[in-house]
C-alpha positions in Angstrom: 0.0 0.0 0.0 1.4 3.4 -1.0 1.8 6.0 1.8 0.9 9.4 0.5 2.9 12.3 2.1 0.9 14.6 4.3 0.7 18.1 2.8 0.1 21.0 5.3 -3.2 22.8 4.9 -3.4 26.4 3.9 -4.3 27.5 7.4 -1.4 25.6 8.9 1.0 27.3 6.4 -0.4 30.7 7.4 0.0 30.0 11.1 3.5 28.9 10.6 4.3 32.1 8.6 2.4 34.3 11.1 4.3 32.9 14.0 7.5 33.6 12.1 6.4 37.2 11.3 5.3 37.9 14.9 8.9 37.7 15.9 9.8 40.6 13.8 10.0 44.0 15.6 9.7 46.8 15.6 7.1 47.2 12.8 8.7 50.0 10.8 12.0 48.2 10.8 10.3 45.0 9.9 8.5 46.7 7.0 11.7 48.3 5.8 13.5 45.0 5.9 10.7 43.3 4.0 10.6 46.0 1.4 14.4 45.7 0.9 14.1 42.0 0.7 11.3 42.2 -1.8 13.3 44.4 -4.1 16.3 42.2 -3.6 14.2 39.3 -4.6 13.1 41.2 -7.7 16.6 42.1 -8.7 18.0 38.6 -8.1 15.2 36.9 -9.9 15.6 39.1 -12.9 19.4 38.6 -12.8 19.1 34.8 -12.6 16.3 34.5 -15.1 18.2 36.6 -17.6 21.3 34.5 -17.1 19.3 31.3 -17.5 17.7 32.7 -20.6 21.2 33.4 -22.1 22.4 29.9 -21.0 19.5 28.4 -22.8 20.2 30.5 -25.9 23.9 29.4 -25.8 22.9 25.7 -25.5 20.2 26.1 -28.2 22.7 27.7 -30.6 25.4 25.1 -29.9 22.9 22.3 -30.4 21.7 23.7 -33.7 25.2 24.3 -35.0 26.1 20.7 -34.1 22.9 19.3 -35.8 23.5 21.3 -39.0 27.2 20.2 -39.0 26.1 16.6 -38.7 23.6 17.1 -41.5 26.2 18.7 -43.8 28.6 15.8 -43.0 25.9 13.3 -44.0 25.0 15.2 -47.2 28.6 15.6 -48.4 29.2 12.0 -47.3 26.4 10.8 -49.6 27.9 12.8 -52.5 31.3 11.4 -51.7 29.9 7.9 -51.7 28.3 8.5 -55.1 31.7 9.9 -56.3 33.6 6.9 -55.1 31.1 4.5 -56.7 31.6 6.3 -60.0 35.4 6.1 -59.5 35.0 2.3 -58.9 33.0 2.0 -62.2 35.7 4.1 -64.0 38.5 1.7 -62.8 36.4 -1.4 -63.4 35.5 -0.4 -67.0 39.1 0.5 -67.8 38.5 4.3 -67.9 35.2 4.2 -69.6 32.4 6.0 -67.8 29.2 7.4 -69.3 27.5 9.7 -66.9 24.6 10.1 -69.2 23.7 6.5 -68.4 23.9 7.4 -64.7 21.3 10.1 -65.2 19.0 7.8 -67.2 19.3 5.1 -64.5 18.2 7.7 -61.9 21.4 7.5 -59.9 21.8 11.3 -59.6 19.3 13.1 -57.3 17.7 15.8 -59.5 16.2 17.7 -56.6 19.6 18.8 -55.3 20.6 20.4 -58.6 23.7 18.3 -58.7 25.8 17.9 -61.8 28.7 15.4 -62.2 31.5 15.8 -64.7 34.7 13.9 -65.7 37.7 15.8 -67.0 40.8 14.3 -68.6 44.4 15.0 -67.6 44.3 18.2 -69.6 41.1 19.5 -67.9 38.9 18.9 -70.9 35.3 17.6 -70.4 34.9 13.9 -71.2 31.4 13.3 -69.9 28.8 15.0 -67.8 25.3 14.5 -66.3 24.3 17.8 -67.9 22.3 17.1 -71.1 23.7 20.2 -72.8 26.8 21.7 -71.0 26.9 25.5 -71.4 30.6 25.3 -72.3 33.3 22.7 -73.0 36.2 25.0 -72.1 38.9 23.3 -70.0 39.2 23.5 -66.2 43.0 23.1 -66.0 43.2 26.6 -64.5 40.9 25.8 -61.6 42.6 25.5 -58.3 41.0 22.1 -57.4 42.2 20.7 -60.7 45.7 21.9 -60.2 45.7 20.4 -56.7 44.8 17.0 -58.0 47.3 17.2 -60.9 50.1 18.2 -58.6 49.5 15.9 -55.7 49.1 12.0 -55.6 46.6 12.4 -52.8 43.2 10.7 -53.4 41.5 12.8 -50.7 38.3 14.7 -51.4 38.8 18.4 -52.3 36.1 21.0 -51.7 36.3 24.3 -53.5 35.1 27.8 -52.6 31.9 28.8 -54.5 32.7 29.7 -58.0 31.0 30.1 -61.4 31.0 26.7 -63.1 32.7 26.6 -66.6 30.4 23.7 -67.6 27.0 24.9 -66.3 27.7 28.6 -65.9 26.1 28.8 -62.5 27.4 29.5 -59.0 28.5 26.2 -57.5 30.8 24.5 -55.1 33.0 21.8 -56.6 33.6 18.4 -54.8 36.4 16.6 -56.6 38.6 13.5 -56.5 41.6 12.5 -58.5 41.3 9.9 -61.2 44.4 7.7 -61.8 45.3 5.4 -64.6 46.3 1.7 -64.0 49.9 2.8 -63.2 48.9 5.4 -60.6 49.4 8.3 -62.9 47.1 11.4 -63.1 44.3 10.6 -65.5 41.9 13.4 -64.7 39.3 14.6 -62.2 35.8 13.5 -61.2 33.9 16.6 -60.0 30.4 17.1 -58.5 29.0 20.6 -58.8 26.6 21.5 -56.0 24.6 24.7 -55.5 25.8 26.3 -52.3 22.2 26.6 -51.2 22.1 22.8 -51.0 24.2 22.9 -47.8 21.6 25.0 -46.0 18.4 23.7 -47.7 17.6 21.5 -44.7 17.4 24.5 -42.3 13.9 25.1 -41.1 13.6 28.9 -41.5 10.3 28.9 -39.6 12.3 28.3 -36.4 14.5 31.3 -37.0 13.8 34.7 -35.6 13.7 37.8 -37.7 17.4 38.5 -37.1 18.6 34.9 -36.7 20.7 33.1 -39.3 22.5 29.9 -40.2 25.7 30.3 -42.2 28.1 27.8 -43.8 31.7 28.9 -44.2 35.0 27.3 -45.0 37.5 26.9 -42.2 39.6 29.7 -43.7 36.6 32.0 -43.1 35.4 32.3 -46.7 31.6 32.5 -47.2 29.7 29.6 -48.7 26.0 30.1 -48.1 23.5 31.3 -45.4 19.9 31.1 -44.6 17.7 33.5 -42.6 14.0 34.3 -42.1 14.2 36.1 -45.5 15.6 33.1 -47.4 18.9 32.0 -48.8 22.1 34.1 -49.1 24.7 33.1 -51.5 26.4 36.4 -52.4 25.6 38.5 -49.3 27.5 37.4 -46.2 26.2 38.6 -42.8 29.6 39.1 -41.2 31.5 42.3 -42.1 34.9 40.5 -42.1 35.8 36.9 -42.6 38.5 35.3 -40.4 39.8 31.7 -40.2 38.1 29.4 -37.7 40.8 28.4 -35.2 38.7 26.4 -32.8 36.6 23.4 -33.9 33.5 24.3 -31.8 32.5 27.2 -29.7 29.9 29.7 -28.7 30.2 33.4 -27.8 28.5 36.8 -28.1 29.5 38.9 -31.1 29.2 42.7 -30.9 27.0 44.7 -33.2 30.0 46.0 -35.2 30.7 42.5 -36.6 27.5 42.5 -38.6 26.2 44.4 -41.6 22.9 45.2 -39.9 24.6 46.4 -36.7 22.8 44.0 -34.3 24.6 41.9 -31.7 24.1 38.1 -31.7 24.9 34.9 -29.8 27.0 32.9 -32.2 27.8 29.2 -32.0 29.9 27.2 -34.5 30.7 23.6 -35.1 33.2 22.2 -37.7 32.0 19.5 -40.0 33.6 16.1 -39.2 36.0 15.2 -42.0 35.4 18.3 -44.2 36.8 21.9 -44.1 33.4 23.5 -43.5 31.9 25.2 -40.4 28.2 25.4 -39.4 27.5 28.8 -37.8 24.2 29.7 -36.0 23.5 33.3 -34.9 20.6 34.1 -32.5 19.6 37.7 -32.0 20.5 38.9 -28.5 18.1 41.8 -28.9 15.2 39.5 -29.7 16.2 37.5 -26.6 16.0 40.5 -24.4 12.8 41.7 -26.0 11.2 38.3 -25.3 12.1 38.6 -21.6 10.8 42.2 -21.3 7.2 41.2 -20.3 8.6 39.0 -17.5 10.9 41.8 -16.4 8.0 44.2 -16.1 5.9 41.6 -14.3 8.5 41.2 -11.6 8.9 45.0 -11.3 5.1 45.3 -11.0 5.0 42.6 -8.3 7.7 44.3 -6.3 6.0 47.7 -6.7 2.6 46.4 -5.6 4.2 44.6 -2.6 6.0 47.8 -1.5 2.7 49.8 -1.7 0.8 47.1 0.2 3.5 46.9 2.9 3.6 50.7 3.2 -0.2 51.1 3.6 -0.8 48.1 5.9 1.9 48.2 8.4 0.0 45.9 10.8 0.0 43.1 8.2 3.6 43.7 7.1 5.0 40.6 8.7 2.2 38.3 7.5 2.4 39.5 3.9 6.2 39.6 3.9 6.4 36.0 5.2 3.8 34.8 2.7 5.8 36.6 -0.1 8.9 34.9 1.0 7.2 31.5 0.9 5.7 32.1 -2.5 9.0 33.4 -3.9 10.7 30.3 -2.7 8.0 28.1 -4.3 8.2 30.0 -7.6 12.0 29.8 -7.6 11.9 26.0 -6.9 9.3 25.3 -9.7 11.1 27.7 -12.1 14.4 25.9 -11.5 12.8 22.5 -12.2 11.2 23.8 -15.4 14.5 25.3 -16.5 16.3 22.0 -16.1 13.5 20.1 -17.9 13.0 22.3 -20.9 15.2 23.8 -23.6 12.6 25.2 -26.0 8.9 25.6 -26.4 8.6 22.6 -28.7 9.1 20.2 -25.8 6.6 18.6 -23.5 7.4 18.6 -19.8 6.1 17.1 -16.6 6.7 17.6 -12.9 6.6 14.3 -11.0 6.6 13.7 -7.3 7.7 10.2 -6.0 5.3 8.2 -4.0 6.8 5.6 -1.6 5.6 2.2 -0.5 5.8 0.6 2.9 9.3 -0.6 2.2 10.4 3.1 1.4 10.9 2.1 -2.2 9.5 4.3 -4.9 6.3 2.7 -6.0 4.7 5.4 -8.2 4.9 9.0 -9.3 2.3 11.8 -9.0 1.9 14.2 -11.9 2.0 17.6 -10.2 2.2 19.7 -13.3 2.7 19.6 -17.1 2.5 21.9 -20.1 0.1 21.8 -23.0 2.5 20.0 -25.3 3.1 17.3 -22.7 -0.6 16.8 -22.3 -0.9 16.6 -26.1 1.6 13.7 -26.2 -0.7 11.7 -24.0 -3.8 12.8 -25.9 -5.6 14.3 -22.8 -6.3 17.7 -21.4 -3.8 19.2 -19.0 -6.4 19.5 -16.2 -7.1 15.7 -16.5 -3.5 14.7 -16.1 -2.5 16.9 -13.2 -3.0 15.1 -9.9 -3.0 11.6 -11.4 -0.4 8.9 -10.9 1.8 7.5 -13.7 0.5 4.0 -13.2 -3.1 5.2 -13.8 -2.2 7.3 -16.9 0.3 4.9 -18.5 -0.9 1.4 -17.5 0.8 -0.4 -20.4 4.1 1.5 -20.3 4.5 2.1 -16.6 6.0 -1.3 -15.6 7.9 -1.8 -18.9 9.4 1.6 -19.4 8.5 4.4 -17.0 9.1 3.1 -13.5 12.6 1.7 -14.1 13.6 4.9 -15.9 12.2 7.1 -13.1 13.9 5.1 -10.4 17.2 5.3 -12.2 16.9 9.1 -12.7 16.1 9.5 -9.0 19.2 7.5 -8.1 21.7 8.9 -10.6 20.3 12.4 -11.0 19.8 12.1 -14.8 18.4 9.6 -17.3 18.2 10.1 -21.1 17.0 7.7 -23.9 14.8 7.5 -27.0 11.6 5.5 -27.0 9.1 4.5 -29.7 5.5 5.2 -28.7 3.0 2.8 -30.3 0.2 4.2 -32.5 -3.0 5.3 -30.8 -6.2 6.0 -32.7 -5.5 8.0 -35.8 -2.0 9.0 -34.6 0.9 7.0 -36.1 3.8 5.6 -34.2 6.1 8.3 -32.7 9.8 8.5 -31.6 10.3 10.6 -28.5 13.5 11.7 -26.9 13.1 11.4 -23.1 15.1 13.3 -20.4 14.5 12.9 -16.7 16.3 15.2 -14.2 16.1 14.9 -10.4 15.2 18.1 -8.6 14.4 19.0 -5.1 10.7 18.6 -5.8 11.0 15.2 -7.5 11.6 14.6 -11.2 11.5 17.0 -14.2 10.6 15.1 -17.3 11.1 16.4 -20.8 9.7 14.8 -24.0 10.7 15.9 -27.5 9.2 14.6 -30.7 12.1 13.3 -32.9 10.0 11.2 -35.3 10.9 13.3 -38.4 14.6 13.2 -37.7 14.5 9.5 -37.0 12.6 8.8 -40.2 15.1 11.0 -42.1 18.0 9.1 -40.6 16.4 5.8 -41.5 15.8 7.0 -45.0 19.4 8.0 -45.4 20.6 4.7 -44.0 18.2 2.9 -46.5 19.6 5.0 -49.3 23.2 4.2 -48.3 22.6 0.5 -47.9 20.0 -0.4 -50.7 20.6 -0.8 -54.4 18.5 1.8 -56.2 17.5 -0.5 -59.1 16.7 -3.8 -57.4 16.1 -2.7 -53.8 18.5 -5.4 -52.6 21.2 -4.6 -50.1 24.2 -3.0 -51.9 28.0 -3.3 -51.7 28.1 -0.7 -48.8 25.7 -2.9 -46.8 27.7 -6.0 -47.6 31.0 -4.5 -46.4 29.5 -3.9 -42.9 27.3 -7.0 -42.7 29.7 -9.7 -44.0 32.4 -9.2 -41.3 29.7 -9.4 -38.6 28.3 -12.6 -40.1 31.8 -14.1 -40.3 32.4 -13.2 -36.6 29.1 -14.9 -35.6 30.0 -18.0 -37.5 33.4 -18.1 -35.8 31.9 -17.7 -32.3 29.3 -20.4 -33.1 31.8 -22.7 -34.7 29.7 -23.2 -37.8 30.2 -23.0 -41.6 29.5 -19.8 -43.7 29.5 -19.7 -47.5 29.9 -16.7 -49.8 28.6 -17.0 -53.4 29.6 -14.7 -56.2 27.0 -14.8 -58.9 27.6 -13.3 -62.4 25.0 -13.3 -65.2 26.5 -14.7 -68.4 25.6 -13.0 -71.7 23.9 -10.1 -69.8 26.0 -7.6 -72.0 24.2 -9.0 -75.1 20.8 -7.9 -73.6 22.1 -4.4 -72.9 23.7 -4.1 -76.4 20.8 -5.4 -78.4 17.7 -4.3 -76.4 19.1 -1.3 -74.5 19.8 -0.5 -70.9 16.1 -0.3 -70.0 15.6 -3.9 -70.9 18.8 -4.8 -69.0 17.5 -3.0 -65.9 14.2 -4.9 -66.2 16.1 -8.2 -66.4 18.3 -7.3 -63.4 15.2 -6.6 -61.3 13.6 -9.9 -62.3 16.8 -11.8 -61.5 16.9 -10.1 -58.1 13.4 -11.3 -57.3 14.3 -14.9 -58.4 17.4 -14.9 -56.3 15.5 -13.7 -53.2 12.9 -16.4 -53.8 15.3 -19.4 -54.0 17.5 -18.6 -51.0 16.5 -19.7 -47.5 15.0 -17.1 -45.0 18.2 -17.0 -43.0 20.4 -16.4 -46.0 21.0 -12.9 -47.6 21.4 -11.7 -51.2 23.0 -8.4 -52.2 23.8 -6.7 -55.5 27.4 -5.6 -55.9 26.7 -3.6 -59.1 26.3 -4.4 -62.8 25.2 -8.0 -63.2 27.0 -9.2 -60.1 25.3 -10.5 -57.0 26.5 -12.0 -53.7 24.7 -14.6 -51.6 25.7 -15.3 -47.9 24.7 -18.8 -46.9 24.7 -18.7 -43.1 23.4 -22.0 -41.7 24.6 -24.7 -44.0 26.0 -27.7 -42.3 27.8 -29.4 -45.2 29.4 -28.6 -48.5 26.6 -30.5 -50.2 24.0 -28.1 -48.8 25.9 -25.1 -50.2 26.1 -26.9 -53.6 22.4 -27.4 -53.5 21.8 -23.6 -53.0 24.2 -22.9 -55.9 22.3 -25.3 -58.2 19.0 -23.7 -57.3 20.5 -20.3 -58.2 21.6 -21.6 -61.5 18.3 -23.3 -62.3 16.1 -20.3 -61.4 18.2 -18.0 -63.6 18.3 -20.5 -66.5 14.5 -20.2 -66.8 13.8 -17.8 -69.7 12.9 -14.1 -69.0 10.1 -12.4 -70.9 10.7 -8.7 -71.0 8.3 -5.9 -71.6 10.2 -4.9 -74.8 8.7 -7.9 -76.6 7.3 -11.4 -76.3 10.6 -13.1 -77.1 12.1 -15.2 -74.3 15.7 -14.3 -73.2 17.9 -16.8 -71.5 20.9 -15.9 -69.4 23.1 -18.2 -67.4 24.7 -17.7 -64.0 28.3 -18.5 -63.2 28.6 -19.0 -59.5 31.8 -19.0 -57.4 31.7 -20.3 -53.8 34.1 -19.8 -50.9 33.6 -21.3 -47.4 34.5 -20.1 -44.0 36.9 -21.1 -42.4 38.5 -23.3 -45.1 39.0 -20.6 -47.7 39.4 -17.4 -45.6 39.2 -16.0 -42.1 37.5 -12.7 -42.9 34.8 -11.3 -45.2 37.2 -9.6 -47.6 39.2 -12.8 -48.2 36.0 -14.9 -48.7 34.6 -12.4 -51.2 37.8 -12.3 -53.1 38.1 -16.2 -53.2 34.4 -16.4 -54.4 35.1 -14.0 -57.2 38.1 -16.0 -58.3 36.0 -19.2 -58.3 33.3 -17.5 -60.3 35.7 -16.6 -63.0 37.0 -20.2 -63.1 33.4 -21.4 -63.5 32.7 -18.9 -66.2 35.8 -20.0 -68.1 35.0 -23.7 -67.8 31.3 -23.7 -68.7 28.5 -21.2 -68.7 25.8 -21.9 -66.2 27.9 -23.7 -63.7 29.3 -23.3 -60.2 32.7 -23.9 -58.7 34.2 -24.0 -55.2 37.4 -22.1 -54.6 40.7 -23.9 -54.8 44.1 -22.4 -54.0 45.3 -23.3 -57.5 42.7 -21.0 -59.0 44.3 -18.0 -57.2 47.8 -19.0 -58.4 46.5 -19.1 -61.9 44.8 -15.7 -61.5 48.0 -14.2 -60.2 50.0 -15.6 -63.0 47.4 -14.3 -65.6 47.4 -10.8 -64.0 51.2 -10.7 -64.0 51.3 -11.7 -67.6 48.6 -9.1 -68.4 50.6 -6.4 -66.7 53.7 -7.5 -68.6 51.9 -7.5 -71.9 50.6 -4.0 -71.3 54.1 -2.8 -70.5 55.4 -4.7 -73.6 53.0 -2.7 -75.8 54.1 0.6 -74.2 57.9 -0.2 -74.1 58.2 -1.5 -77.7 58.9 -5.1 -76.9 56.7 -6.3 -79.8 58.2 -7.0 -83.2 56.9 -8.2 -86.5 57.9 -11.2 -88.6 56.7 -11.5 -92.2 55.5 -14.6 -94.1 55.3 -14.3 -97.9 52.2 -15.1 -100.0 53.0 -16.2 -103.6 51.2 -17.0 -106.8 50.6 -20.7 -106.9 51.6 -21.0 -110.6 54.8 -19.1 -110.6 55.9 -18.6 -107.0 56.0 -14.8 -107.5 55.7 -13.0 -104.2 52.5 -10.9 -104.1 52.0 -10.0 -100.5 53.3 -10.7 -97.0 51.4 -11.3 -93.8 52.7 -9.4 -90.7 52.8 -11.7 -87.7 53.5 -10.2 -84.3 56.0 -11.7 -81.8 56.8 -10.7 -78.2 60.4 -10.3 -77.3 60.0 -11.0 -73.6 62.9 -9.7 -71.5 63.1 -13.0 -69.6 61.5 -15.7 -71.7 62.8 -14.5 -75.0 60.9 -14.5 -78.3 57.3 -15.7 -77.7 54.9 -16.8 -80.5 51.5 -15.2 -80.8 49.5 -18.2 -79.4 51.1 -17.6 -76.0 49.8 -14.0 -75.6 47.2 -13.2 -78.3 44.4 -15.1 -76.5 45.2 -13.2 -73.3 45.1 -9.9 -75.2 41.7 -10.7 -76.6 40.3 -11.7 -73.2 41.6 -8.6 -71.5 40.9 -6.0 -74.2 44.6 -5.4 -74.8 44.1 -6.6 -78.4 42.9 -3.1 -79.3 46.1 -1.2 -78.3 48.2 -4.2 -79.5 46.5 -4.0 -82.9 47.2 -0.3 -83.1 50.8 -1.0 -82.4 50.9 -3.6 -85.2 49.5 -1.1 -87.7 52.0 1.5 -86.7 55.0 -1.0 -87.0 53.9 -2.4 -90.3 53.4 1.0 -91.9 56.7 2.3 -90.4 58.5 -0.8 -91.9 56.9 -0.3 -95.3 58.1 3.3 -95.3 61.6 2.3 -94.3 61.8 -0.3 -97.2 60.4 2.4 -99.6 63.3 4.7 -98.6 65.8 1.9 -99.0 64.5 1.2 -102.6 63.3 -2.3 -101.8 60.7 -3.4 -104.3 57.5 -3.3 -102.2 54.6 -5.8 -102.0 51.5 -5.3 -99.9 51.6 -6.2 -96.2 48.5 -7.7 -94.6 47.7 -7.3 -90.9 45.3 -9.4 -88.8 42.4 -7.5 -87.2 40.2 -8.8 -84.4 36.5 -8.3 -84.0 37.2 -6.1 -80.9 39.2 -3.7 -83.0 36.3 -3.4 -85.4 33.8 -2.9 -82.5 36.1 -0.1 -81.1 34.8 2.0 -84.0 37.9 3.9 -85.0 39.9 1.3 -87.0 39.3 2.9 -90.4 40.6 6.3 -89.1 43.7 4.6 -87.5 44.6 2.8 -90.8 44.1 6.0 -92.9 46.2 8.0 -90.4 49.1 5.5 -90.4 49.2 5.5 -94.2 49.1 9.2 -94.4 51.8 9.7 -91.7 54.2 7.4 -93.6 53.3 8.6 -97.1 52.1 5.2 -98.3 49.6 4.2 -100.9 46.5 2.4 -99.5 47.2 -0.5 -101.9 50.3 -1.4 -99.9 48.1 -2.4 -96.9 45.7 -5.3 -96.6 43.4 -6.3 -93.7 42.6 -9.9 -92.7 39.6 -10.5 -90.5 38.3 -13.6 -88.9 35.3 -15.4 -90.5 33.0 -14.8 -87.5 33.5 -11.0 -87.8 31.6 -10.9 -91.1 28.4 -12.4 -89.6 26.8 -9.3 -88.1 24.6 -7.3 -90.5 24.9 -3.9 -88.8 26.7 -2.1 -86.0 30.2 -0.5 -85.7 32.0 -3.5 -87.2 30.2 -3.2 -90.6 30.7 0.6 -90.7 34.4 0.1 -90.1 34.7 -2.6 -92.9 32.9 -0.2 -95.3 35.3 2.6 -94.3 38.4 0.4 -94.9 37.1 -0.6 -98.4 36.4 3.1 -99.3 40.0 3.9 -98.3 41.2 1.5 -101.0 42.5 -1.2 -98.6 41.8 -4.8 -99.6 39.9 -7.1 -97.3 40.5 -10.8 -96.8 38.6 -13.4 -94.8 41.2 -15.2 -92.6 41.0 -18.9 -91.6 37.9 -19.5 -93.7 36.1 -22.7 -92.8 36.8 -22.6 -89.1 33.8 -20.4 -88.2 30.5 -19.6 -89.8 29.8 -17.3 -92.6 26.7 -16.1 -94.4 27.3 -16.2 -98.1 24.9 -13.3 -98.7 26.9 -11.3 -96.2 30.2 -12.1 -97.9 28.6 -11.0 -101.2 27.3 -7.8 -99.7 30.6 -6.9 -98.1 32.4 -7.5 -101.5 35.5 -9.0 -99.9 38.6 -9.1 -102.0 39.6 -12.7 -101.1 39.5 -15.4 -98.6 42.3 -17.6 -97.0 41.3 -21.3 -96.6 42.4 -22.5 -93.2 45.4 -24.8 -93.0 43.2 -27.6 -91.6 41.7 -28.1 -95.1 45.0 -27.8 -96.8 46.5 -30.5 -94.6 43.8 -33.0 -95.6 44.4 -32.7 -99.4 45.5 -36.0 -100.9 44.0 -38.1 -98.1 40.5 -38.6 -99.5 38.3 -37.5 -102.4 35.8 -35.9 -100.1 38.5 -33.5 -98.7 39.4 -32.4 -102.2 35.8 -32.0 -103.1 35.2 -29.7 -100.1 38.3 -27.7 -100.9 37.1 -27.4 -104.6 33.7 -26.2 -103.4 35.2 -23.4 -101.3 37.3 -22.3 -104.3 34.3 -22.4 -106.6 32.2 -20.4 -104.2 34.9 -17.7 -103.8 35.4 -17.5 -107.5 31.7 -17.1 -108.0 31.9 -14.1 -105.6 34.9 -12.8 -107.6 37.2 -13.4 -104.6 40.8 -14.5 -104.8 41.7 -17.7 -102.9 44.8 -18.2 -100.7 45.6 -21.7 -99.4 47.2 -21.4 -95.9 49.6 -24.0 -94.4 51.2 -25.4 -97.7 54.1 -27.4 -96.3 54.9 -30.0 -99.0 55.3 -30.2 -102.8 52.3 -32.5 -102.9 50.1 -30.0 -101.2 51.3 -27.3 -103.6 50.5 -29.5 -106.6 47.0 -30.2 -105.1 46.1 -26.6 -104.6 47.5 -25.7 -108.1 45.2 -28.4 -109.6 42.2 -26.9 -107.7 42.8 -23.5 -109.2 43.8 -21.8 -106.0 45.5 -18.5 -107.0 47.8 -18.0 -104.0 49.6 -20.1 -101.4 51.2 -19.4 -98.1 53.1 -21.8 -95.8 56.4 -23.3 -94.7 57.0 -24.8 -98.2 57.4 -21.2 -99.4 58.9 -19.6 -96.3 58.7 -19.5 -92.6 57.9 -16.1 -91.0 61.1 -14.0 -91.0 62.2 -10.8 -89.4 62.1 -7.6 -91.6 65.8 -7.9 -92.6 65.3 -11.6 -93.6 62.5 -10.9 -96.1 64.3 -8.2 -98.0 66.2 -10.8 -100.1 62.9 -12.6 -100.9 61.3 -9.4 -102.0 64.2 -8.7 -104.3 64.1 -12.3 -105.8 60.4 -12.1 -106.4 60.0 -15.7 -107.5 60.4 -18.0 -104.5 59.7 -21.6 -105.7 63.3 -21.7 -107.0 64.7 -21.1 -103.6 62.5 -23.3 -101.5 65.5 -25.4 -100.4 67.0 -22.4 -98.7 63.9 -21.0 -97.0 61.7 -24.0 -96.3 63.8 -25.3 -93.4 
């Protein structure tokens, strides 16, 4: 049973005070003392209340400065995360980044008026999210660009507001250095942000007429500001800018420091990790003006008390004592309210503890509250006052309130955040709760933080969710995977990481467009989420790459079963909105297992990636577990790739030439340029040891450009030496055709060396002639228009469309050595060879037999009306100096004994 404290009645209080007053004598002296005490009370109350008012203003300004600094940190952090994601795409795509695609995919928030640009090492614009840049002048003169060009630092650089060269508007530039594969300066990635963006989140309805929020650099330069009258971007409030020497602070600035000549309380807080300062200024004059009614009220009270004491001398002691008691009570309640509240947007309560028989706090009585506090409970203030907490909060009293109140009474302070369940039409709320012990009991403050919590959750969702598929993204994975590994380690159980890559996804993008590709990715994400178990997680790393974390598998076989389900579900055809045609993609899955393949998340993800590439190379639509040998192979391949890249740059490639002669006379009519790699350690390497790697890594394009340059340079050298020239043919891959600039490269090399186009021939693989449109066909047409002859190389090993060969009007074809080797072995082989020759002649194409190694094979191809031959019987491939003699002899059948070996 609760024992309620006994409160003295009003008459008892009067009797006590009267007894105290009766001891005062004489009356005039007593009245004089009481009057002096009354005015002393008035002066001290005004003094303390004004001091408390300023303290609250200092605390309020500091809290706002800190809040705005945190918001700026989050806003710039989001932009920096976007920037680093784009840099990752740049590196992954080998320096290719199309920001227009980022805009079309909705990855750039349009509401913030953000533009993203990429500039090369000379400061020229490469790509931008602006549909129509106002200018394409270079930015090499800009300070941020010079900073990146001069320093190898990869840190974020934030500029002062300036007029953008690209968009011609006033912006701040956030930039990061772009480096090539060797760590050299390759350009700058820049995000242009309106300065107003940094203060757009400021609620100007909470600002007074002369209050402001300003953002400055740490060197004191002005960025942007916001006041009750709106944004300021070119009109700083301070008269003079000075560097910020202290990270945080609060002080009073005199009127001379401001353009409007009004003093203010100023608080500042430096943004964590960025050279920006959030500054909040609150008008000191408005503060004093707000206190003026209270000041007058206290003076009025003191004046009335003096008058009453002067007129009624007999009641002086009684009234004086009562005044002292009331002043003490007012001071006590005011102090409790001051501790509990910081601004008018808070709800507050005064609680008095009620003790049980064991002298333990059993409940609390609500002695007072403000209107906002009553609103949080959904009741009138008069209904709440005088009730106990247990009666007003029956469901929350035992679970939340009683323990918190007891802890506050014991420690003096208790703070937390609680979620209040929905009630009626009101949705769920988040409240910040602060309980402070006072002499009267507890002062409780409640502040509604629902909006900020929802905003924070939205930012976390934005940072951790993939915008296209809504799956968790790479950022989420980097924080979740280490925790999952640690849980598996503590529980002593297995954890598997799967790296899933969609095979042939690029074909969907290239043929149907990125919209169809995005639709397929979203459908694939839904399928992956459907086939994994509830305790497993799936995330999208980017592009067509997904990661699955299998957390509760007991055996390797269970993990394999999950991988098979993933492959099976993605193998089912997709029907996209672009048409009724079914599209099939396969999934290559790499699997790593903790703890066998790695002790941390980073290692497991890396091993799964390696295993995925091994699965993709072995068979599409398959899975593979990681093996140490796979990593060794990858390291070897990466080293060889790096060596090949350097070989192209350092001139380690050289050309050998193999003659092509007339089959009837042996007269040399052309030579094929065959590339070799003069490796500094392994010596001369044939093309079959590095050309496949070049094609797989994309190095075939710069390698092919180097072959064109070397071949044309050698032709020009022979021309100057007076050597009788014959055309040189070079091999061109499908990737070079798809690059879209081969025709211009060939024409430029011929022009630079002063050569006739007839001295250069191009050999392309049979499969490169299949496509009916696209950049490859445009390049072939450009090559023919330049006067360069085209030959189909290794004919018979691929697949060709006769109509396409006829439409392309190729000059000749080279029959693969596999057909030549079979001549003389059966009548069917000869018939097949004859059919190819007849078909070529019908299309008015010359025929070259490759791989002629014996006199018998030469006789056979002569009988089959093949115009030209090439092979070891005529000559092996020789260096440039070695073929000069052959070019001067012209007829090579007579010297086969010297050159055939």
